[in-house]
C-alpha positions as CSV (number, residue, x, y, z in Angstrom):
1,M,14.4,-2.8,-3.2
2,K,14.8,-4.6,0.2
3,V,12.8,-5.0,2.9
4,I,13.5,-4.1,6.3
5,L,10.2,-5.0,8.4
6,D,7.6,-7.3,7.7
7,K,4.6,-7.9,10.1
8,D,0.8,-8.6,9.4
9,F,-0.2,-5.3,9.7
10,A,2.9,-3.1,8.1
11,K,6.1,-3.6,5.6
12,I,8.7,-1.4,5.5
13,S,10.6,-1.1,2.4
14,L,14.3,0.5,1.6
15,Y,14.7,1.5,-2.5
16,E,18.1,2.7,-2.6
17,D,18.5,3.8,-5.6
18,F,15.9,6.5,-4.5
19,K,16.4,6.7,-0.8
20,I,12.6,5.5,-0.3
21,L,11.5,4.4,2.7
22,E,8.3,3.1,2.2
23,V,5.6,2.1,4.4
24,I,2.7,-0.2,3.3
25,W,-0.2,-0.7,5.7
26,K,-1.7,-3.9,5.6
27,R,-4.7,-3.5,7.7
28,K,-6.6,-1.2,10.3
29,V,-3.7,-0.9,12.7
30,T,-4.1,-0.7,16.5
31,A,-2.2,2.4,18.5
32,E,1.0,-0.3,19.3
33,E,1.4,-1.2,15.9
34,Y,1.2,2.5,14.6
35,K,3.6,3.9,17.2
36,Y,6.0,0.6,16.9
37,T,5.9,0.7,12.5
38,F,7.0,4.4,12.7
39,E,9.5,3.8,15.9
40,F,10.9,1.2,13.1
41,A,11.5,3.5,10.6
42,V,12.8,6.4,12.1
43,I,15.5,4.4,14.2
44,F,16.3,2.6,10.8
45,S,17.1,6.2,9.1
46,E,18.6,7.4,12.0
47,E,21.1,4.8,11.9
48,N,21.5,4.7,8.3
49,A,22.0,8.4,7.6
50,G,21.3,9.2,4.3
51,S,20.1,6.3,2.9
52,A,16.1,7.2,3.6
53,E,15.8,10.7,2.4
54,N,12.4,10.2,0.7
55,F,9.4,8.6,2.5
56,I,6.0,7.0,1.3
57,S,3.2,5.8,3.4
58,D,0.4,4.0,1.8
59,I,-2.3,4.5,4.6
60,R,-5.2,2.8,2.4
61,L,-5.8,-0.2,4.7
62,Q,-4.3,1.8,7.7
63,G,-7.9,2.6,9.6
64,I,-8.5,5.7,11.6
65,V,-5.3,7.1,13.7
66,G,-6.5,8.5,17.2
67,P,-5.9,11.8,17.9
68,A,-3.2,11.2,20.8
69,E,-1.2,9.2,18.3
70,R,-1.5,12.1,15.2
71,K,0.0,14.3,18.0
72,W,2.5,12.2,19.1
73,F,3.7,11.4,14.6
74,Q,3.6,15.0,14.8
75,E,5.6,16.4,17.5
76,I,8.1,13.7,17.8
77,M,8.2,11.2,14.7
78,I,8.3,14.3,12.1
79,P,10.9,16.0,13.8
80,R,12.9,13.3,14.3
81,A,12.4,11.6,10.8
82,T,13.4,15.4,9.7
83,K,16.7,15.3,11.8
84,S,17.6,12.0,10.4
85,G,17.2,13.7,6.3
86,V,13.8,13.4,5.1
87,K,13.2,16.0,2.8
88,H,10.0,14.6,0.8
89,A,7.1,12.5,2.1
90,A,4.3,11.0,0.0
91,V,0.8,9.9,1.2
92,V,-1.4,7.5,-0.5
93,F,-4.8,7.6,0.7
94,S,-8.0,7.1,-0.8
95,G,-9.7,10.2,-0.1
96,G,-12.1,9.6,2.9
97,V,-12.8,12.2,5.2
98,F,-11.0,11.1,8.2
99,A,-7.7,10.4,6.2
100,K,-8.0,13.7,5.0
101,Y,-8.4,15.5,8.5
102,Y,-5.4,13.7,9.4
103,L,-3.6,14.7,6.6
104,N,-4.1,18.4,6.5
105,N,-2.9,18.1,10.7
106,I,0.2,16.5,9.5
107,T,0.7,19.0,6.8
108,G,1.3,21.8,8.6
109,T,4.1,20.5,10.8
110,T,5.8,19.0,7.5
111,K,5.9,22.6,6.2
112,K,7.5,24.1,9.0
113,L,9.9,21.2,9.1
114,G,10.5,22.0,5.2
115,I,9.5,18.5,4.3
116,D,8.3,18.6,0.9
117,M,4.7,16.2,1.3
118,K,2.4,15.4,-1.4
119,F,-0.9,13.2,-1.5
120,F,-1.6,10.5,-4.3
121,N,-4.3,7.9,-4.8
122,D,-2.1,5.9,-6.8
123,L,1.3,3.9,-5.2
124,N,3.1,4.6,-8.4
125,Q,2.4,8.1,-9.0
126,A,4.2,8.3,-5.1
127,H,6.9,6.6,-6.8
128,E,7.3,8.7,-9.6
129,W,7.2,12.2,-8.0
130,I,10.0,11.2,-5.8
131,K,12.1,9.7,-8.4
132,S,11.7,13.1,-10.0
133,F,13.9,14.4,-7.4
134,Y,17.0,12.5,-9.2
């Protein structure tokens, strides 16, 4: 595992053996921090073609994402991630109603773009699911 970004609000790691790019949200984030983190992840994926076919995001501490940020993520970031080679996405969440709403909206976009996405309550289970493709 190689840490490629470590801020007080998020950490991004690359698990090279399984081509996993993992985002761990450390606290409730601002719109700017949310966008910065995903921009960083997608740019890394674009510049390192084939290194991040799988994406894991642990959103348990992320906080509520506003509608404008969710729309930006769906319309800009998910298509860019798909073009950079992302095939599978796992999301770790606590099961809250706002997180479910956020994830249900995103699921439609990932399905259209051919990203296989699954939800988990445990980070280790998310990793095991991704590893099952290898």
